[in-house]
N, C-alpha and C positions, 0 to 999 in steps of 0.2 A: 768397575769393569762392566762390559756389556753382558747381557744374558748369554749363557753358554749355547753355542750353536753347533756342537759336535753332532755329526750325523753317523749313521751306521757305516757309511763308506770309510770313515776314519778309524773304525775298529781294527782294521787290518794293518794299520800303520804301527811298526815296531816302536816301542817306547824305551826310554824317554827320547824326546826330540831335543837336541841341543844346538844352540847357536853360539859360535865361538868367533869373536871379532877382536881386532886390535883395540878398539875403543867403542863405546856406545854413548854418544852424546844425548842430552836431554830431549832432543827433538825426535828420538826413537821411542819415547815413553808410551804414547798411545798405541803405536803399532805393536810393541811388545806386550802390553796388557791384553790386546785383542788376541794375539797368538796364544798366550797362556790360557785364556778363556776357551778358545776354540779346541784346545787339546786337553781340556779339563785339568788345567794346571800341571799336566805331565810334560812340562816344557821348562827348560832352563836356559838362561843366557849367561855366557862367560865373556869377560873382557878384561883387558889391562886398564891402566889408569889414563894413558894419553896416547894419541896417534902419532905417526911419523912427524907431522908438522909441528909438534910440540905445543899446539894451542887447542886442538880438539880433544876435549877431556870427557871421560865417562862420568855421566851425571844422572843415570837412570835410577829409579827406585822400584824394585820388584820384590822386596822382602826376601824370603828364602828361595825365590826363583832366580836370583842373581848371584853369581859367584865370581870373585875377582881372581884373575891369574896375573902372574908377574911378567911384565914386559921388560925385555933386556935388548936394548938397541945396540947394534954393532957397526963398526966402520963408519963412524960419523953419521949415525942414524940412517944408513943406507939399507940395513937389514934388521930383521926383528926375530928374536926367539922368545916364545911365550912359555915360561915354565908352568906346568900344570895343564896346558892345553892338550897335549897328546893323551894324557890320562883321561881327560874329559871326552875327547873324541872317541877313544877306544871303547868307552862304556856307553856310547849313545846308540839308541835304536836307529835313528836317523840323525846324521850330523850335517849342519850347514856351516861351511867354513868360508873364510874370506878369499875371494878371487884376487890374490895379490902375490905374485911370485917372489916378492921381497920378504915374505914371512916364512922363514925356514921351517918352523914347526908345522905349518900347513902341509908342506911337502911330505914330511914324515907321517903325518896323520892320514894323508891321502893314500900313501903306500900301504900302511897297516890296514886300513879299511878296505882297500882294493883286494888285498890278499885274503881277508876274512869274508869277502863278498857281502859287505854290509852297505846299505844305500847311503850315498854321500852327495850333497849338493854344494856348489860353489856360488857365492853371492857377490856381485860387484859389477864393475864396468867391463864391457866387452874388450875395450882397448885401453892402452896406457894413455896418459895425458897428452902424449905426442901424436895420438891418432892411430888409425889402422895400419899406417905404413911403418910404424916403429919396429925395429928389429927385435925389441924385447917382447913383442907379441907372440913370438914363437914359444916363449916360456909359458905364456898364458894358454897357448894351445896344448902344451904338454900337461898342464894342470887339468884342463878340460878332459883330456884323454883318460885321466885317472879317476875322474868323477862320474857320477851317473847323470848329471845334468847341471845346468847353470841357470841362475836367476839373475836377470838383468833389470835395469831401471826403466827402460823405455822400449816401446815397440820399434822405434827407429833402429836402435842398437841391435835388437833381436833380428830384424830383417837383414841388417848388414852382416851379422854373424852367420845367419843361415846361408848366405850366399857363398861363404867360404868354409863353413863347417857344417855341412848338411847332415852329418850323422849325430851331431850333438843334440841332446834334448835341451830345448831352450824354453824358458818360462819368463814371464814379465810380471814384475811387482812394481807398479809405478811409485816412484819415490815421493813419500808424503810425510806430513807432520801431524795434521789434525784429523780428528774424527769428523765425519760429514756434518754432524750437528753443530760443530764449532765453526764451520765455514759459511759465513754469510756476511754481506757487505756492512760496513760501518755506516752509521747514519747520524744526523743531527748535530754534527760538529762543523765549525768553520775550518776549512782546509787551508792551512797556512804553511805546511811543512814539506820539505823533501826529506825522505828518511832512508838511511842506510842501515841495514841489519846484517851483521856478519862479523867475521874476524877482521881486526884492524891490522892487517899484514900486507906486505908488498904485493903479493900476487893478486890481492883483491882490489888494490889501487885506491884506497880511501883518500890518500894524499892528493890524487888527481881530482877527486870530487871536491875536496877543500879548495884547491886552486881554482876550479871552475866556479864554485859558489862565490869566491872573492871577486872574480872577474865579472860575475853577473850581478853583483849587489846593486850597482847604480841603475840597473834595468828592472829590478824586481821590486814589488811593493814592500814598504818598510816593515811589514809584519811577517814577511816570509822568513822562515828559519831553516837551518840545516840540522838534522837530528841524527846522531850516531848511536846505534845500539850494538854493542859488542866490545870485545877486548882484544888486545894483541900488542905486539912490540912497537906499533906506531902510535899508540895511545897518547903518550906524553908529547910527542912531536906535534900531533894534531891539536892537542889542548894549548900548546904554546902559540901556535899560529892563530887559534881562535881568540886568544887573550887580547890580540891587537884590534879586534873588531868591536863593534858596539855590543853592549851587554845583551845577552840572550839571543844573539843571532845564530850562534852555534851551540847546541846542547848535547851533552854526553850522558848516557844512561848506563854504560857498562854492560856486562852480560845480563840478559833478562830472559828467563824461560817461561815465566808465568803467562799463560794465554790472555788473561784479563788485562794485565799491564801492556802486553804487546798490542792487544786490540785497541787500547786507549791511544797508543802512539800512532797506529795506522789510521785511527778515526780522524786525525788531523792532517793526514798526508795528502798532498796533491798527487804525489807519485813516489814510489821507491826508486832507488838508483843502484845500478850495478856498473860501476866504472871499470871493473876488471871482469874476470870470467864469471858467468852466471852459474850459480849452484842451486842448492835446494831452496834458498830463500825466495826464489821466484814463485814457488807454489804457495808459500806463506802469504806473500803479497797479493797474489791473484785470488787466493781464498778469501781474503778480506775485501775483495773488490777494488784493490788499489793497483793501477797500471804501473809498469816498470819502464824506466829509461835504461837502455842497454847499449853498451859498446859493441858495435857490430863485429869488429875484427879481432876479438879476443878468443882464446882457446876454451870455449864454453864447455861446461859439463852437459851430459845428455838431457838434462831438464830444460835446456833451451827449446826443446820441441814444444813446450807449453806456450811459448811466445808467438803471438800472431800480430804482425806489424799493423798498426792502425786500429786494431781491436782491443788489445790489452797491453801493447808495448809500443815504445817509441825508440827507434834505433838512431845512433849517431855514429859518424865515421869521418875521418880516422879518429883514433882514440887520443884526442888532445884536449887540453883544458878549454881552449876557446870554443871548440865544437860542442863540448858538453855544456859549457855556459850558455850557448845558443839554445840547446835543447831544454835547459832549465827554464829559460825565459819563455820559450814557445809553449811549454807545458803549463806554466803559470798563467799565461794569457788565454789559453784555451783548455781549461781543465775538463776532464771527463765528467759527464752529468750522472745523476743518480741511476737512471735506467741503464746506462753503459756499465756502471760499476756493478749493478745487480747481475747483468749478463756475464761479466767477467767472473764473478764469484760462483755463479751457477755452473759455468763450464768447468772451472777448476774443481768444484765439489764433485762433479760427475766423474772426472778422470783421475783425481789425485787425492783421494781420501785415505786415511789410515786403514779403513775397512777394505778398500780396493787393494791396497798393498798387502794386507794380510791374506786376502783371497788368493793372490798370486802365489804366496808362499804355501798356503794349504794345498792348492792344486799341484804344485811341484812336489811337495812331500808325499802326497797321496799317490801320484803317478809313479815316482821312482820306487816307492814301496811295493806297489803292485807288480811292476816289471821285474823287481829283484827277487820275487818269490817263485 
C-alpha cells in the first residue's frame, strides 16, 4: 500500500467508513488498498460473491478489511437482497452504498441511516443502461433523495445529473484500475495481436469480433493473431470456431488479473477491440498506451468519454462483422507509433488512475461528513 496520506481534515470523518457492494472484482484492488491507507485502515469493504450478471465475481484481497455478505437473488436475478448488509450499514460512521434500485437491502439501509441522520453516499451510474430517458430512473432519483450525495464515474454524467437534480451533492471518482505508477506504455515488442479483454458474454459481442477476424484473415499479415482474455458463457463456442483456423491464430488466456501478465499481452497488441459496449477495459488499454477499436453505435458505459477519435480510438459503424473486419485491416496497416502510444498512456494516467479515483471518494466522504455535523 502507499504511504498513509491522512490529513487533519479527515479527523472529523466519523468512523468506520464502510463500502457495501453487490460484488467487488479484482480490478478494484488498487483503489481499495489506497482507500484503506487514506483512512488509516479504519475502512472496511463488504460484498457478495457475484454480481447480477452471474459472471462478475468478487476477487479482491484486503485481509481483515474485507467482509463477505450473502447475496440472495430474487425473481430470476432481477432483484437482490444482501444478508448482513443492513447490519454493516447501520454500524458505519459513513456508509457508501450501491446506486442500484434493484438491491432491496440498499433501500432499507438508506431509510435507517436517514432516520438516524448519519452520512450516506451512493456510488454508481447516474442512469440505468437504457439512458437518462428510462422510466426506472425515477427510482434512482428516490434513492438520491435519501442519501447525502452520489459518487459518479465521469464528469459527463455528473454534468448531466446536475442539470436535472441541482440539489443533489454530486462527486466524481473516475473509474480506474491501476495506480499511476503502473500506467505507462509497453515497449520493445513486435505488435502482432488484436486483443479483447473482458467477459465473454453476448452483451460484449466477442462472437462478432471472431467473425470479423475470420473475414479479415486474407487481408492481414500471417503473423497477426486474435487474443481473448476473459471468461464467460461464450468461451466454448469461441474456442470451437477458432479450432477450424490455422494454429495459434486465435489465443485464449481465460481470466487474468495479474498486471504483469496483462502488460505482456498488451505489449504485443496493435490495438484492443470493443465490439460491444465499452466498459472499464478502455482505461486499462489506454493506460498501457494501446488504442482501442470501438463500435460507435453501442450503448456504451460512461467510460466512453475517455475515447478520442483519431487520437486513442478508431470507431466503426454500423456494428457488423464486415465493418469491424475493415477496421482491423486498417489498424494493422497503419499502427500507432511509439510517440502516439506514449501520449495515449500519459493522458489516461492523468485522468484515470486509482489515486484519482480514491481522491474523489475521499473528497465526497469528507464533505458529507462536514455537512452532516
